[in-house]
N, C-alpha and C positions, 0 to 999 in steps of 0.2 A: 720192747724190753729185751735185754740180752741176758744171757746166762752169767751169773757172777763168777763162774769158773773162767770165763773168757774175757770179761771186762777188767781192764787194769784199774788199780786204785789211782787217785789223783797224785800220789807221791811216787808211784812206781816208775822207774826209769828204764828198766829192761823189759822188753816185750817178749812174750813166749813165742816159740816157732809157729804155733797155731794162729796167734794173733797177727803175726807178720803174714802168714798165709792168707788169712781173711782179707787183710788190707791189699795184698797183691791181686787177689781175685777181683776185688772192687776196682782197683786201678786198671786192671786189664779191660774191664768193660768201658771205663772212661777213655782209655787209650784207643779202643776199637771205634768208639763214636767219632773221635777226632780224626783217626786214621781214615775212616770211611769217607768223611766229608772232604778231606783234602785230596784223596786219591782220585775221586771221580772227575774232578775238574780237568786234569791233564788228559784223561782218557776220552773226553767228549768228542774231539774231532775224529778219532778212530771209530768210535761207536756210530757216529753219523754216517761215515763211509760204509761201514760193514752192514748196518741195518737199513741204510737209505732213509735216514730221518731228516726232516726239515728243521730249520733253526727253532721254530716255535715249539715243535715237539721235543727237540733236544733239551731245551731249558727245563722241561718238566722232569727230566732225570734228576736234576738238582732240586727243583722246586717241590717235587713229590716228597722227597725226604724231609725238607723243611716243613711242608704242610703237615705231615704226620707227626713230626717231632714237636713243632711249636704249638700245634693245635690241641694236643692231648696231654701236655705236661701237667696241667692242673689236675686233671683226672688221675694221671699216673701217680702224682705225689700223694693225693688223698687215699688212693687205693692201697698204697704201701702202708699207710697208717691203719687202715680199716681191715685189710685182708692179711696182713703179715708181711713185713718187709722182705724176709728171706724168700717166701713163696713168690711174691710179685717179681723180685729180681731174677730168680732162677728161671721162671716160666718165660719172662720176657727175653732173657738171654738165649734160651732155646729157640724162640721164634726168630731172633736176630740171626742165629746160625743157619736156620733153614732158609730164611729169606736171602741170605748171602749166597748160599748154594744155588738157589733158583735163579738169582740175578746173573750168575755166571753161565747159566745153561740156556736161557731163553733165546728165542730167535726173532722176537718182534718188539717194537718200541713200546706198545701198550703194556705188554707183560713185564718188560724191564721197569717201566714207570711204576707199575703195581708193586713189584718187589721192592722198589725203593721206598714207596709209601709205607709198606709193612715194616721195613727196617726202621724208618723214622718213628713209626708207631711204637715199636718195641723199645727203641731208645728213650722214648718219652716215659717209659715205665722203669727202665734200668737206671737212668740218671738220678731221678729223685730218690728211688729206693736205695741205690748204692750210697748216696750222700747221707741219707738218714740212718743207714746202718752204721756208718762211721760215727755220726754225731751221737748216736745212742750207745755205742760201744766204748768210745773214748770220752772220759769226763771233760767237761768244759775247762779250758785252761791250756797249759803248755803241751800236754799230751795230745789233746784234740788239735791244737794248732799245728803240731808237728805232723800228725796224720793227714790233715787237710792240705798242708803244703806239699806233701808227697803225692797225694791224690790228684790235686789240681795240676801239678807239674806234668803228670802223665798225659793230660789233655794236650798241653803244648808240645810235648815230646812226640805224641802220636800225630799231631798235625804236621810237624816238621818232617818226621820220618815218612809220612804219607806222601808229601810232595816229592821226596827223593825216590821212594819206592815206585810211585806211579810213573815217574820218568823212565825207570828201568824196566818195569813190567810191561808198560805199553809198547815198548820196542818189540816184545814177544807177542803179546795179545792183550787187548783191553779186558778180556774175560778174566785174566789173572787178577786184575785189580778188584773185580767183584768177588772172586772166589777166596782171596787171601784171608779175609776176616773169618770165614767159616771154620777152619780148623782151630784158629786161636780162640774163637768163642766156644767151641766144643771142649777144648782143654780147660778153659776157665769154668765152664759149666760143671764138668766132672770134679774139678777141684773144689768148686763152691758147694757142691752137694756134701762134701766131707768136712769142709772147713767153716763155712758160715754158720754162726750160732742160730739156733731156732728162735724165732721171735713170736710173741703173742699178738693176737689181734687186739685192737683197742677195746678195752672192756666197758668203756663208758658211753659208747655211741648208741643212739636210739634209732637206728635204721640207716638207710642209705639215701643220700640226697640226690635222687634220680632227676628231679626237675632242674636242680642246680647243675648237675653233671651235663645234662642235655644242652641247657642254654649257655653254660660257660664254655663247653667244648665247641659248640656251634659258633659262638662268638669268636673264639681264637682261630678256628679253621677258616672262617669267612674273612677275618682280618688279615691273616697271612696270605690267603688266596688273592684278596683284593690288592694288597701291596705288591705282590709278585707280578700281577697282571697289569697294574696301573701304568708302568712305563709304555707298554704296548697299546693298551686301550686309551690312554690319555688320562692325566690326573684330573682334568676338569670335565671329562666325558660323563654323560648321564649314567652309564653303567657303573663307573667308579664311584660317583657321588651317591647313587642309590645303594651300592654295596656298603659304603661307609655309614650311610643312614641305617641300614639293617644291622650293622655291627653295633651301633650306638643303642638301637632298640633292644638287641639281645643282651648287651651289657647291663642296660637299665633293668631288664627283667631278671637277670642274674643277681644283681644287687638286692632287688626287692625280695627275691626268694631266699637269699642268704641271711637277710635280716630277720626272717620269720621262722626258718627251719630249725629244728632242735639239733641236727647234726650237719652243719654246713660244710660244703666243699672247701670253702675258705672262711675262716673266722675273720670278719671284717675288722675286728678290734686290733688284729695284727698290723693293719695298715695305718693305725694311729701312731705306731712307733717311728720316731724320726730315724733311728738307725736302720730299720727295715726299708723305709722309703729311700734313704740314701744308698743302701746296698743295691736295691733293685734298679734305681735310676742309673747308678754308677755302672752296673752290669750291662744295662742296655746301651749306654753311650760307649762304654769300653769296647764291647764286642762289635757293636755297630760300626764304630770308626775303624776297627781293625779289618773287618770284612771288606769295607769300602776301600781301604788302603791296599789290601792284597789284590783286589780286583784291578785297581788302577795300575799298580806296580807290575802285575802279570802282563797286562796289555802293553805297557810301556816297554818291558824287556823283550817280549816276543814279537810284537808288531813293529816296533820302531828300531830296536837294537838288533833284532834278528837272532836273539838267543834261543837255544833249544829249550825244551821243557825241563831237561835235567839241569842245564845251566841256571835256569830261573829258580828251580828248587834249591840248588846249592847256594844261591844268593840269599835265600831266606834262612839257610841252615845256621848261621851264627846266632840268630835270635833264639832258635830252638835249643841250640847247644848251651847258651848262657842260662836259659831257664832250667835245663836238666842239671847243670852243674851246681846251681844255687838252691836246688830243691830242699836239701836237708838243713839249710841255714835260715830259710824264711820264717819258720816257726819261732825260732829264738828271737828274730828281729821283731816279730809281732808281739812276743811276750814282753820285750823291753820297751817298745815305743807305742804299742796299741794300734789297732786297725785304722783309726782315722788318719793318723800321721803317715802310716805306711802307704795307705791308699792315695793320699794327696801327693806324696812324693812320687809314686808311680805314675799318676796322671800328669804331673809336671814333666816327667821324662817323656811320656807319650806325646805330649804337645810339641816338645822340642824335636822329637824324632820326625813327626809329620811335617813340621815347619821346615826342617832341614832338607827334606826331600823335595820341597818346592824349587830347589836350585837345580833340578835335573835339566839336562839339555840333550841334543841329538848325539852328543859325544859322551859315552859312558864315563862317569867319574866315580869309579868304585871306591877308591881309597878316601876320597874327599867327601862323598855324599852317601853312596849306597851302604858301605860298611858301617860308618858311624850311625846312620839311621837304624840299621838292623840291630846293632848292639844296644842302642838306647831303647828300641822296641822290646828286645829281649829282657832288659832290666825292668822295664815297665810291666811286662807280663808277669815276670817272676814276683814282683811286689804286689800288684793289684789283684790278680785273679784269686790267689789263695786267701788274701785278706778279705775280699768281698764275701767269699764263702764262710769264713770265720765270723764275720760281722752279722751275716744273715741268720746264722744258726745259734749264736750265743744268746743265752737267756731265754731260750724257747724250751718248753716242756717236751719230753720224749714223744708224747702222743701227737704232737704237732710238727715234728721234725720233717716228716714227709711232705706236709703241706707247704712249709716255708721253702723246702728244697725245690718242690715243683714250681713255686712262685718265682724263685730266683732263676731257675732254668728257663721258665717262660719269658722272663724279662730279657735274658740273653738271646734267645732265639727270635723273639719278636723284634727286639732292637736290631739284630743282624739283618732281618728281612726288610725292615722299614728303611734303615739308613743305606743299605745296599741299593734298594730301589731308588732312593733319592739321588745317590751318587751316579747311578746309571743314567737317570733322567737328565742330570746336569751335564754329564759328558756328551750324551746324545744331542742335547740342545746346543752345545758349545761348538760343534763343528762336524764336518762330514768324515765318515770312517774311511772313505776313499780319497780324501784330499791329500795335499802334499804332506811330507813328514812334519814340517813345521806347523801346519794347520792341525794335524792330529795331536801333536804335542801340546799345542795351545788349548785344545779341547780337554786335555787331561788336567790342566792346572786348576780350573774351577772345581773339579772333583776333589783334588787334593786340598783345596781351600775348605770345602765342605767337611772333609774328613777331619781337618785340623780344628774347625769350628765345633764339631761334635765333641771332640776330645776336650776342648777348652770348656764347653758346657759341663762335661762330666767333672772337670777340675773344680769349677765354681760350685757345683752341687755338693761335692765331697768336702769342700772347704768349710761349709756350714757345720760340719760335724766336729771341727777342732775346738770350737768354743764350749762344746758340751762334754769334752773328754779331758777334764782337768785331773781326774783321779786315775792313776795307773791301773791297767787292767788286772794285774795280780791282786791289787788291793781290793778291787771290786769283787773278785772271786772269793777272797777271804771274808769280806763283809757279808757276801751272800751266804757263805757257809755258816757263819756265826748266826745269821738271821734264821736260817733253817733250823739250827740247833735250838735257838731260843723258842721258835714256834713249836718244835717237838716237846720241849720242856713244859710249855704252857698247856699243850694238849694233855700231856701226862698228868699235870697238876689238876686239870679239869676233870679227868677221869677219876683220880683219887678222891676229889671232893664229892 
């Protein structure tokens, strides 16, 4: 719950300075998450040289963050509902700042990996807590849509800026890429202490679902770990198959616990909602295809074209710039057309962007292939990502906003881990890394085909939502409001009687 002094009414168009400040603090945390993910990739070769790390150890600098982030999101989302969103957000943001500082000062691979895991863990709490603060502060409809479009745009902006900044900072020292988030997080923390409204703990819960938290978190951690390690261990290896079997057993135990507990980590009834299922599957395929695409494109530009890290980052910049420029407009687009149509349009642009990139060759065709693909990708990100967040949180009670936010972010991270692992395995199987340039290029194409197929699957999934969205969103909101008023009148009448 938020303070009525800070929460805008459904008809209020101007936001107070404090309300803007609260949104900017939450945006800063989302910006940092994306910035951190994108910056570390370019710095990896320098880290390996400075700390003397092997390739297998080096990958855990990335995988450690994913493991902490993807594995603990469900717990982070529910903790925000039960312990207070403001408290969870600010504590996790403080941990993120300390871990960033430690990551830039350590002198060993294991300590660096540990700091990355802690950062991922803290992000698993800030992401759902921040999103649920927005959805409980801004009423459902145009105001929330506008706030979420700005919020989610910060993720894309942070990712794009991270690519450019990492190219510049790594030229000085890779440690700067680790240290940069620390002062930003500290400033956001100080501002958040003053600006974020105090929230109440959920008043109706009957205790904490510790068995569900243990089994659910263990299942997510093991799933992410297994997927990350599968390309190296082998997808059909006994180790991988046994790990997937253990994941299935843990998930079965988790479902059984959630069906019986009085205060579940995830209320399974939420998963009966078609809009929730489409939002989560759409998020998994959208982010999964993008992460795979970025991996292929980065390898293509640096390994085959010989571009520097900064040149590669600048090639992605048009996509991020388009997202940033369109941030204030997406909310009104969703208000007019509804989330299903906007998501479908965005996925269609995504499929075209990936398919167009299949035309790459050993000679860079920036104007004909690379730039159009990036612009289409930027337009797709601008349309899809905010709309998925709006669709996942609409129609959900305040006391479950953290839960659905954690579920959505889990879908994003697990989807990214799974599809990146699949794309990596396909590329590895398609050719030798030390082959001729043409052989290496030919090994990239199957990966791009997989990326395009994943985006197409997301398009087909989201298309099923169009037939259920015959009534405009604003009409739905009005009907819902009238229904609530009618319910209140019936209760009042019953009390009088």
